[in-house]
Backbone as JSON, one array per atom type, in Angstrom:
{
  "sequence": "MANKTLRAFVDRIENGYAVILLEEDGQQIDWPVEKLPSEIVEGAVLTIDVHIENQE",
  "N": [[10.51, 15.8, 2.33], [9.89, 14.67, -0.92], [6.97, 14.33, -3.0], [4.78, 12.62, -5.28], [1.83, 11.95, -7.03], [0.47, 9.54, -9.1], [-1.87, 8.63, -11.62], [-3.18, 5.66, -12.97], [-3.97, 2.8, -15.06], [-4.87, -0.68, -15.26], [-4.06, -2.22, -18.07], [-3.89, -4.79, -19.15], [-3.46, -8.24, -18.14], [-0.83, -10.42, -18.23], [1.17, -13.32, -18.49], [1.79, -13.39, -15.72], [2.21, -10.75, -15.1], [1.01, -7.44, -14.55], [0.09, -5.16, -16.93], [0.53, -1.93, -16.8], [-0.68, 1.26, -17.52], [0.26, 4.62, -17.5], [-1.76, 7.41, -16.78], [-1.03, 10.03, -17.36], [0.9, 10.11, -19.5], [0.78, 7.75, -20.89], [2.82, 5.97, -20.55], [4.25, 2.74, -20.1], [4.21, 0.34, -17.49], [5.39, -2.68, -16.36], [4.32, -4.83, -13.98], [4.76, -7.21, -11.4], [2.07, -9.39, -10.8], [1.78, -10.64, -8.36], [2.69, -8.79, -6.55], [0.71, -6.98, -6.26], [-2.6, -6.01, -5.02], [-4.78, -8.79, -4.35], [-7.22, -8.58, -5.61], [-6.89, -7.43, -8.07], [-7.73, -6.54, -11.4], [-8.16, -6.52, -14.99], [-8.54, -3.29, -16.34], [-8.77, -2.0, -13.92], [-8.48, 0.96, -12.0], [-5.72, 2.73, -10.81], [-3.99, 4.37, -8.15], [-0.91, 5.71, -7.74], [1.44, 6.39, -5.41], [4.37, 8.19, -5.05], [7.2, 8.57, -3.14], [10.01, 10.35, -2.08], [12.44, 9.78, 0.15], [14.45, 11.53, 2.48], [17.83, 10.83, 2.6], [20.41, 10.39, 4.77]],
  "CA": [[10.28, 14.64, 1.49], [9.17, 14.99, -2.15], [5.87, 13.42, -3.28], [4.06, 12.74, -6.54], [0.78, 10.97, -7.18], [0.2, 9.2, -10.49], [-3.04, 7.8, -11.89], [-2.88, 4.68, -14.0], [-4.95, 1.72, -15.12], [-4.36, -1.97, -15.69], [-4.47, -2.46, -19.45], [-4.08, -6.23, -19.3], [-2.63, -9.09, -17.3], [-0.27, -11.49, -19.04], [2.39, -13.98, -18.01], [2.07, -13.05, -14.33], [2.47, -9.31, -14.96], [-0.02, -6.46, -14.89], [0.6, -4.12, -17.81], [-0.07, -0.71, -16.25], [-0.44, 2.45, -18.34], [0.11, 5.87, -16.76], [-2.73, 8.32, -17.37], [-0.36, 11.26, -17.77], [1.58, 10.05, -20.8], [0.63, 6.43, -21.48], [4.01, 5.14, -20.34], [3.91, 1.4, -19.64], [4.96, -0.28, -16.4], [5.04, -4.09, -16.18], [4.47, -5.05, -12.55], [4.34, -8.56, -11.04], [0.73, -9.46, -10.2], [1.92, -11.08, -6.97], [3.01, -7.61, -5.73], [-0.49, -6.13, -6.26], [-3.71, -6.61, -4.27], [-5.31, -10.0, -4.99], [-8.44, -8.23, -6.36], [-6.54, -6.69, -9.29], [-8.34, -7.02, -12.64], [-7.99, -5.63, -16.14], [-9.4, -2.11, -16.28], [-8.71, -1.38, -12.6], [-7.82, 2.27, -11.92], [-4.76, 2.73, -9.71], [-3.32, 5.58, -7.71], [0.45, 5.34, -7.35], [2.1, 7.46, -4.66], [5.81, 8.09, -5.07], [7.79, 9.4, -2.1], [11.46, 10.31, -1.96], [12.82, 10.05, 1.53], [15.79, 12.09, 2.65], [18.81, 9.88, 3.11], [21.57, 11.1, 5.32]],
  "C": [[9.45, 15.07, 0.28], [8.12, 13.91, -2.44], [5.32, 13.67, -4.67], [3.04, 11.62, -6.58], [0.48, 10.79, -8.65], [-1.08, 8.39, -10.58], [-2.7, 6.89, -13.05], [-4.02, 3.67, -14.06], [-4.28, 0.45, -15.63], [-4.92, -2.24, -17.08], [-4.77, -3.94, -19.68], [-3.18, -6.96, -18.3], [-2.16, -10.24, -18.18], [1.02, -12.01, -18.45], [2.78, -13.56, -16.59], [2.37, -11.59, -14.08], [1.22, -8.5, -15.31], [0.65, -5.4, -15.76], [-0.16, -2.85, -17.45], [0.31, 0.47, -17.15], [-0.7, 3.7, -17.51], [-0.84, 6.79, -17.51], [-2.06, 9.53, -18.01], [0.2, 11.21, -19.19], [1.51, 8.68, -21.48], [1.83, 5.52, -21.32], [3.6, 3.82, -19.69], [4.82, 0.95, -18.51], [4.47, -1.73, -16.32], [5.36, -4.45, -14.73], [4.0, -6.46, -12.21], [2.98, -8.55, -10.33], [0.81, -9.82, -8.73], [2.23, -9.92, -6.02], [1.84, -6.63, -5.65], [-1.58, -6.78, -5.42], [-4.32, -7.77, -5.05], [-6.55, -9.71, -5.84], [-8.15, -7.56, -7.69], [-7.16, -7.35, -10.53], [-8.01, -6.05, -13.77], [-8.99, -4.49, -16.06], [-9.4, -1.4, -14.94], [-7.95, -0.05, -12.68], [-6.96, 2.28, -10.66], [-4.31, 4.15, -9.39], [-1.96, 5.13, -7.18], [1.07, 6.55, -6.67], [3.59, 7.2, -4.63], [6.37, 9.08, -4.04], [9.31, 9.24, -2.14], [11.79, 10.7, -0.53], [14.23, 10.62, 1.56], [16.69, 11.02, 3.23], [20.03, 10.65, 3.55], [22.59, 10.12, 5.81]]
}
């Protein structure tokens, strides 16, 4: 299984979405706030773990 860990932060929250910027290259991800922990706030630092599972 392949893995990658990304660091990011919540730039702002607007219209029910957290605007997340990746530390590595500043790429933006808009993620529904309802899919994040209820404690999420602007400026929060996130660790995003990405896993690719083998599909057979």
